[in-house]
C-alpha positions in Angstrom: -49.6 -17.7 -122.6 -46.3 -19.1 -121.1 -44.6 -17.2 -118.4 -40.9 -16.4 -118.5 -38.1 -15.7 -116.0 -37.0 -12.2 -115.8 -33.5 -11.2 -115.0 -34.2 -7.8 -113.7 -36.4 -6.5 -110.9 -39.4 -4.4 -111.3 -38.1 -0.9 -111.0 -35.1 -1.6 -113.1 -35.4 0.9 -116.0 -33.8 -1.4 -118.6 -36.7 -3.9 -118.0 -39.5 -1.3 -118.5 -37.9 0.5 -121.4 -37.4 -2.8 -123.4 -40.7 -4.4 -122.8 -43.9 -3.1 -124.4 -46.2 -6.0 -123.8 -47.9 -7.0 -120.5 -46.1 -10.3 -120.2 -42.4 -10.1 -119.2 -40.0 -12.2 -121.3 -36.6 -13.7 -120.9 -34.6 -16.6 -122.2 -35.8 -19.4 -120.1 -39.4 -20.8 -119.6 -40.4 -21.2 -116.0 -42.4 -24.3 -117.0 -39.2 -26.2 -117.9 -36.9 -24.5 -115.5 -36.3 -24.9 -111.6 -37.0 -28.6 -112.1 -33.7 -30.3 -111.5 -30.6 -30.0 -109.4 -28.8 -28.6 -112.4 -31.4 -25.9 -112.7 -31.1 -25.0 -109.1 -27.3 -24.6 -109.2 -27.6 -22.4 -112.4 -30.2 -20.3 -110.8 -28.3 -19.5 -107.6 -25.2 -18.7 -109.7 -27.3 -16.1 -111.5 -28.2 -14.4 -108.2 -24.4 -14.1 -107.4 -24.1 -12.7 -110.9 -26.1 -9.7 -109.8 -23.6 -9.3 -106.8 -20.8 -9.5 -109.3 -22.2 -6.7 -111.3 -22.1 -4.5 -108.2 -18.7 -5.3 -107.0 -16.8 -5.6 -110.3 -17.5 -2.0 -111.1 -17.1 -1.7 -108.2 -20.1 0.4 -107.2 -20.5 -1.4 -103.9 -17.2 0.1 -102.7 -16.6 3.3 -104.6 -20.0 4.8 -104.4 -19.6 5.0 -100.6 -15.8 5.3 -100.3 -15.5 8.3 -102.6 -18.1 10.0 -100.3 -16.2 9.4 -97.1 -13.3 10.8 -95.3 -10.8 8.1 -96.1 -10.3 7.8 -99.8 -10.8 10.1 -102.8 -10.6 9.8 -106.6 -8.7 11.5 -109.4 -10.7 14.6 -110.0 -12.6 13.6 -113.1 -16.4 14.1 -113.8 -18.4 11.0 -112.7 -16.2 10.2 -109.7 -15.8 13.7 -108.1 -19.6 14.1 -108.1 -19.6 11.7 -105.2 -16.7 13.4 -103.4 -18.2 16.9 -103.9 -21.8 15.9 -103.4 -22.8 17.3 -106.7 -24.8 14.3 -108.0 -28.6 14.5 -108.4 -31.4 11.9 -109.2 -30.4 11.7 -112.8 -26.7 10.9 -112.2 -26.1 12.7 -115.4 -22.3 13.2 -114.8 -21.7 9.6 -114.0 -23.6 8.4 -117.0 -21.8 11.0 -119.4 -18.4 9.8 -118.3 -19.4 6.0 -118.8 -18.9 5.3 -115.1 -22.4 4.2 -114.2 -20.9 0.9 -112.8 -19.3 3.1 -110.0 -22.5 4.9 -108.9 -25.4 4.3 -106.6 -27.5 3.8 -109.7 -25.6 0.6 -110.4 -26.2 -0.4 -106.8 -30.0 0.0 -107.2 -30.0 -2.0 -110.5 -27.7 -4.9 -109.3 -29.6 -5.3 -106.0 -33.0 -5.4 -107.7 -31.8 -7.7 -110.4 -30.5 -10.1 -107.6 -33.8 -9.8 -105.7 -35.8 -10.8 -108.8 -33.6 -13.8 -109.4 -33.8 -14.9 -105.8 -37.5 -14.5 -105.8 -37.8 -17.0 -108.7 -35.7 -19.6 -106.7 -37.8 -19.1 -103.6 -41.0 -19.4 -105.5 -40.3 -22.3 -107.8 -37.5 -24.5 -106.4 -39.6 -26.2 -103.7 -41.2 -28.2 -106.6 -37.8 -29.3 -108.0 -36.9 -33.0 -107.9 -33.5 -33.1 -106.4 -31.7 -33.9 -103.1 -33.8 -32.3 -100.3 -31.0 -31.2 -98.3 -29.2 -29.4 -101.1 -32.5 -27.9 -102.3 -33.0 -26.4 -98.8 -29.5 -25.0 -98.9 -30.0 -23.3 -102.3 -33.3 -21.7 -101.2 -31.5 -20.7 -97.9 -28.8 -19.0 -100.0 -31.5 -17.2 -101.9 -33.0 -15.9 -98.7 -29.6 -14.8 -97.5 -28.8 -13.0 -100.8 -32.2 -11.3 -100.9 -31.6 -10.1 -97.3 -28.0 -8.9 -98.4 -29.5 -7.0 -101.4 -32.3 -5.4 -99.3 -29.8 -4.3 -96.6 -27.5 -2.8 -99.3 -30.5 -1.0 -100.7 -31.8 0.5 -97.5 -28.4 1.7 -96.2 -28.0 3.5 -99.4 -31.5 4.7 -100.1 -33.5 4.5 -96.9 -37.1 3.5 -97.6 -37.1 1.2 -100.6 -39.4 -1.3 -102.4 -39.6 -4.7 -100.8 -40.6 -7.3 -103.3 -40.8 -11.0 -102.4 -42.6 -12.6 -105.4 -41.3 -12.9 -109.0 -42.8 -10.8 -111.7 -44.5 -12.3 -114.7 -46.1 -8.9 -115.8 -45.3 -5.3 -115.6 -48.4 -4.8 -113.3 -46.8 -7.2 -110.9 -43.5 -5.5 -111.3 -44.5 -2.1 -110.1 -44.0 -1.8 -106.3 -44.2 1.1 -103.9 -41.6 1.8 -101.3 -41.7 0.3 -97.8 -40.7 2.1 -94.6 -37.2 1.3 -93.5 -38.6 -0.5 -90.5 -40.5 -2.9 -92.7 -37.4 -3.4 -94.9 -35.5 -4.7 -91.8 -38.5 -6.8 -90.8 -38.1 -8.6 -94.3 -34.3 -8.8 -93.9 -34.8 -10.5 -90.4 -37.4 -12.9 -91.9 -35.1 -13.8 -94.8 -32.1 -14.4 -92.5 -34.2 -16.6 -90.1 -35.2 -18.8 -93.1 -31.5 -18.9 -94.2 -30.4 -20.0 -90.8 -33.0 -22.8 -90.7 -32.0 -24.0 -94.2 -29.1 -26.2 -93.2 -26.3 -24.1 -94.7 -22.9 -25.7 -94.0 -20.7 -24.4 -91.2 -17.2 -23.0 -92.0 -14.9 -24.6 -93.4 -17.3 -27.0 -95.2 -18.8 -24.2 -97.2 -17.7 -23.6 -100.8 -15.7 -20.5 -101.6 -17.9 -17.5 -102.1 -21.0 -19.1 -100.6 -22.3 -18.0 -97.1 -21.7 -20.3 -94.2 -24.2 -20.6 -91.4 -22.0 -18.3 -89.4 -22.0 -15.6 -92.2 -25.9 -15.6 -91.9 -25.4 -14.5 -88.3 -22.7 -12.0 -89.5 -25.2 -10.3 -91.8 -27.8 -10.5 -89.1 -25.5 -8.7 -86.6 -24.6 -5.9 -89.0 -28.1 -5.4 -90.2 -29.3 -5.2 -86.6 -26.6 -2.7 -85.8 -27.8 -0.5 -88.7 -31.3 -1.0 -87.4 -30.3 0.2 -84.0 -31.4 -3.2 -82.6 -28.6 -3.4 -80.2 -29.6 -6.5 -78.4 -29.9 -8.5 -81.6 -26.6 -7.1 -83.0 -24.8 -8.2 -79.8 -26.4 -11.7 -79.7 -25.6 -12.4 -83.4 -22.1 -11.1 -83.2 -21.4 -13.1 -80.2 -22.7 -16.2 -81.9 -20.1 -15.8 -84.6 -17.3 -15.0 -82.2 -17.9 -18.0 -79.9 -18.6 -20.4 -82.7 -14.9 -21.2 -82.8 -15.0 -21.4 -86.5 -13.2 -18.0 -87.4 -10.2 -16.4 -85.9 -8.3 -13.1 -86.3 -5.1 -13.7 -88.3 -2.0 -12.8 -86.2 -0.9 -10.3 -88.9 -3.6 -8.1 -90.3 -1.6 -7.5 -93.5 -2.0 -11.2 -94.3 -5.7 -10.7 -94.7 -5.1 -8.9 -97.9 -2.2 -10.8 -99.5 -3.0 -12.3 -102.9 -1.0 -15.4 -102.2 -2.6 -16.0 -98.7 -6.3 -15.9 -99.8 -7.2 -19.3 -98.6 -5.4 -19.0 -95.3 -7.2 -15.6 -94.7 -10.6 -17.3 -94.9 -10.5 -17.9 -91.2 -11.0 -14.2 -90.8 -12.4 -13.1 -94.1 -15.7 -14.7 -93.7 -17.4 -13.7 -96.9 -16.1 -11.8 -99.8 -16.6 -10.9 -103.5 -14.7 -13.8 -104.9 -12.7 -12.8 -108.0 -12.4 -15.2 -110.9 -9.9 -13.8 -113.4 -10.5 -16.5 -116.0 -12.7 -15.4 -118.9 -15.7 -15.1 -118.7 -15.0 -14.7 -115.0 -15.3 -11.6 -112.9 -12.6 -9.3 -111.6 -12.7 -5.7 -110.1 -11.0 -2.4 -110.7 -9.6 -1.7 -107.2 -6.1 -3.0 -107.8 -5.6 -0.8 -110.8 -7.3 2.2 -109.2 -5.3 2.1 -106.0 -1.9 1.8 -107.6 0.1 4.8 -108.8 -0.4 6.0 -112.4 1.1 4.0 -115.2 2.6 0.6 -114.4 3.4 0.3 -110.7 6.1 -2.2 -110.8 6.5 -5.2 -108.6 4.5 -3.9 -105.5 1.1 -3.1 -107.0 -0.1 -4.6 -110.3 1.0 -5.2 -113.9 -1.2 -2.3 -114.8 -2.6 0.5 -112.7 -4.2 3.9 -113.3 -3.6 6.1 -110.3 -7.2 7.0 -109.7 -8.0 6.2 -106.0 -6.0 7.5 -103.0 -6.2 8.0 -99.3 -6.1 11.4 -97.7 -2.9 12.4 -96.1 -4.9 13.4 -93.0 -6.3 9.8 -92.7 -2.8 8.4 -93.0 -1.7 10.8 -90.3 -4.5 9.7 -87.9 -2.8 6.2 -87.4 -0.5 5.5 -84.6 2.9 4.8 -86.3 2.9 1.5 -84.4 -0.4 0.5 -85.9 0.2 -2.4 -88.4 -2.8 -1.4 -90.4 -0.9 1.7 -91.5 1.3 -0.7 -93.5 -1.7 -1.1 -95.8 -1.2 2.5 -96.8 2.1 4.0 -98.1 3.6 7.3 -99.0 6.1 5.7 -101.3 6.2 3.0 -103.9 8.8 0.9 -106.0 8.7 1.7 -109.7 9.5 -0.6 -112.5 13.2 0.2 -112.2 13.2 -0.9 -108.5 13.5 2.7 -107.3 11.7 3.9 -104.2 9.6 6.7 -105.3 7.9 9.2 -103.0 4.2 9.6 -103.3 4.5 13.4 -103.8 5.7 12.5 -107.4 2.2 11.5 -108.2 1.3 14.5 -110.3 -0.8 16.2 -111.6 -3.2 14.5 -109.3 -1.8 15.8 -106.0 1.4 16.0 -104.1 -0.3 14.6 -101.0 -1.7 11.3 -102.3 -1.3 8.3 -100.1 -1.5 4.9 -101.8 -3.8 2.1 -100.8 -2.3 -1.3 -100.5 -5.2 -3.5 -99.6 -5.6 -4.8 -103.2 -2.1 -5.5 -104.5 -1.7 -8.2 -107.2 1.8 -8.0 -108.6 1.7 -11.3 -110.5 -1.5 -11.9 -112.2 -1.6 -11.5 -116.0 -5.1 -13.0 -116.5 -7.0 -10.5 -114.3 -7.1 -9.2 -110.7 -7.2 -12.1 -108.1 -7.7 -10.1 -104.9 -11.0 -10.7 -103.2 -13.0 -7.8 -101.8 -13.9 -8.4 -98.1 -17.5 -8.0 -97.2 -17.6 -9.6 -93.6 -14.7 -10.2 -91.5 -14.4 -11.4 -88.0 -12.9 -8.1 -86.9 -16.2 -6.6 -87.9 -18.1 -8.9 -85.4 -15.8 -7.8 -82.5 -16.5 -4.1 -83.2 -20.2 -4.6 -83.7 -20.3 -6.5 -80.4 -18.3 -3.7 -78.6 -20.5 -0.9 -80.0 -23.8 -2.8 -79.3 -22.8 -3.6 -75.8 -21.8 0.1 -75.2 -25.0 1.4 -76.7 -26.9 -0.7 -74.1 -24.7 -0.7 -71.1 -21.8 1.8 -71.6 -18.2 0.9 -71.6 -18.4 -2.4 -69.8 -15.5 -4.9 -69.3 -16.9 -7.0 -72.1 -17.1 -4.0 -74.4 -13.5 -3.2 -73.8 -12.5 -6.7 -74.4 -14.1 -6.8 -77.7 -12.5 -3.5 -79.0 -9.1 -4.4 -77.5 -9.0 -7.8 -79.3 -8.8 -5.8 -82.6 -6.4 -3.2 -81.2 -4.0 -5.9 -79.9 -3.9 -7.6 -83.3 -2.9 -4.2 -84.7 -0.1 -3.9 -82.2 -1.8 -1.1 -80.3 -2.1 -0.9 -76.6 -5.6 -1.6 -74.9 -8.0 1.2 -74.8 -7.8 3.0 -71.5 -10.7 2.2 -69.3 -13.0 4.8 -67.8 -14.4 6.3 -71.1 -18.0 7.6 -70.9 -20.5 5.9 -73.2 -20.4 8.4 -76.0 -16.5 8.5 -75.9 -16.3 4.8 -76.0 -18.7 4.6 -79.0 -16.6 7.3 -80.7 -13.5 5.1 -80.0 -15.2 2.1 -81.7 -16.2 4.1 -84.7 -12.6 5.3 -85.0 -11.3 1.7 -84.7 -13.7 0.8 -87.5 -12.3 3.6 -89.6 -8.7 2.3 -89.2 -9.8 -1.4 -89.7 -12.1 -1.2 -92.7 -10.9 1.6 -94.8 -11.2 1.0 -98.6 -13.7 -1.8 -98.0 -17.0 0.2 -98.5 -17.8 0.6 -94.9 -17.0 4.0 -93.5 -19.6 6.1 -95.2 -22.3 4.1 -93.7 -20.8 4.4 -90.2 -20.9 8.2 -90.7 -24.5 8.3 -92.1 -26.0 5.9 -89.6 -24.6 7.9 -86.7 -25.2 11.3 -88.3 -21.5 12.3 -88.1 -21.1 12.8 -91.9 -22.1 16.4 -91.6 -19.3 17.3 -89.2 -16.6 14.8 -90.3 -16.7 15.3 -94.1 -16.1 19.0 -94.3 -12.8 18.4 -92.5 -11.6 15.7 -94.9 -10.1 18.0 -97.7 -6.9 18.4 -99.4 -5.4 20.4 -102.4 -7.6 18.4 -104.8 -10.8 18.8 -102.9 -10.3 21.9 -100.7 -14.0 22.3 -99.9 -16.6 19.5 -99.4 -20.2 20.5 -98.2 -22.5 17.6 -97.7 -26.1 18.4 -96.7 -28.7 16.5 -94.6 -30.2 15.0 -97.8 -27.0 13.2 -98.5 -27.5 10.8 -95.8 -29.1 8.7 -98.5 -28.6 8.7 -102.2 -31.5 9.8 -104.4 -33.5 7.1 -106.1 -32.4 7.0 -109.8 -34.8 9.2 -111.7 -35.2 6.8 -114.6 -36.6 4.3 -112.0 -39.1 6.9 -110.8 -40.1 7.5 -114.4 -40.5 3.8 -115.1 -42.5 2.8 -112.0 -45.7 4.9 -111.2 -45.8 3.6 -107.7 -42.3 4.7 -106.8 -41.6 8.1 -105.2 -38.3 10.0 -104.8 -36.8 10.3 -101.4 -38.4 13.3 -99.6 -35.2 15.3 -99.3 -34.5 15.0 -103.0 -37.8 16.1 -104.3 
């Protein structure tokens, strides 16, 4: 019997619910695929397709940001479950409202779809007849993307299944969870292979593809989350000293729709938006603008469904240039300056997020979503150095590089280790808001239990996370589909 490519990982419920026979079917035969250079390029694009499923929703940003202390949604069922921590393993509210693509469940499905597709490339492409250098690069990209998906999974769900071979039957598809330490071992292994694959250095890399420096960037951030401080510092320093990437003089330019190419010297890897049908876009531009049409500042159409807390806006030094990426007023269609308090009935204290403005496009949103920026490498290096050695001169230099670009004075020397690390985490909050980063800084450090209850307003006057919310529950339909898969202990 012929074997077939599957486009979803073992564990993805849509696979199990649709297949009743032992052999897993898809639209392409593995005997005739993965044979040519054309096959290789199509296969790696399919892996990126899984990433697009996660960001276009965009579950990769909203599932975390709506749980954090920076931004919050219009109080509608399916979004407020994340903000109020009322979700459960069934994600019933999110599914009922049709917003599954904004939930952790979408993160799980997209990541395992991407892992399965990457597994086929890694297993089959070595036999392809094509240029060896390009073949190695494609396999390297597959290793990188598998590492990225595994890292995304473990920071959201903790212990997760690690699957490194493609599935040709349901029996092969069933996989038990691995301990988080073993997940990171696989991430490191994949990144080592990606680093050895000959991926091009910036700026030779194609848009949306990882450069060799981006491999080190993911390595640095994964090591930070793994509390492997020495590796995090080493990999971040490799990126910083490569001489390939630079902080833009004006932080606002990182997000300008018409400076996307120039911003690549800092925005190392992003979800690349392609607004041309059947391309991929995302919802953040429309969500972050005021309700109805926002006029020339925001977008041709916006919904008024994602805002920043007033308390977060107030936490900025008025001199901080990053505060320009938030606003308490906007310009309406008539060119009038309108105060944010007019945004009703949502709240009278809604601050607008301006990182994803696209005032010109009619074809679809063109603003990319940053994933790794050089500023991240500076702050990873600062934290990792401080974790090992306290607030050293080099640790201060790394954090001050980011502060100077924001027009802030250097951090005063003499902070103790804990105080310096808190300063780095605060700097990360100001630097990476609305980029899907803050929630994981709070959960990996255990600070979410004290920080989140203070992040309230008239829309959400009370928020009470519990210890179990450090990780999202594994979707119940995945538990039902995979007899080897167990729910996270705190969610049983």
